[in-house]
C-alpha positions, 0 to 999 in steps of 0.5 A: 505463510501469512494469511492476509485475509485473516489479518484484513478481517482482524483489522476491520474488526479493530477499526470498526471498534476503535475508529469508525465514523461512517462508511464515507468518512472511513473510506476518505480517512483510509485513502488519506492515510495511504497518501500520508504514509506514502509521503512519509516513505518518500521523505525517508527515501529522499533523505537517504538518497540526498544524504541530508540528515547527518547521523541518520543511519541506514538502520533507522531509514530501513526501520522508518520505511518498513513502518511506513510500508506496514501502515500503507498496507493496513490502510489499504486493507481497511479501504478494501474492507470498506469497499468489499474487496478481499486484499488477497484478490486485489493483490493476485489480480494486479500481480497477474496483470503486472507480471505480463508486462514486458518493459524491455521488449515493449517499452511503449505499450507494456503498461497496457499488457495484461489489462482487460481493457488494453 
């Protein structure tokens, strides 16, 4: 099993050594990186869905999406580190809330299920 906490610490060390420019700028750049990579994923899904790129095989689409997802996770790990958040805790907390939601039986309010304030 993969140890996300350990990988998060490794990326924090790598990021601090190679790219850090100060906490506020680093937070901004990592948040922007998440958006940029998510946009690249969306682009590949759209191209695949619309079939608008001749010769683009499914393996290339899969590889590009996998690369983009990996980049989003790395940016998210760095952003979490900058805010003192453990990535495993963030995933566990959110997964716990989402898994309590029942969209089939409660389509109008499922988004509130499992939320502490809902």
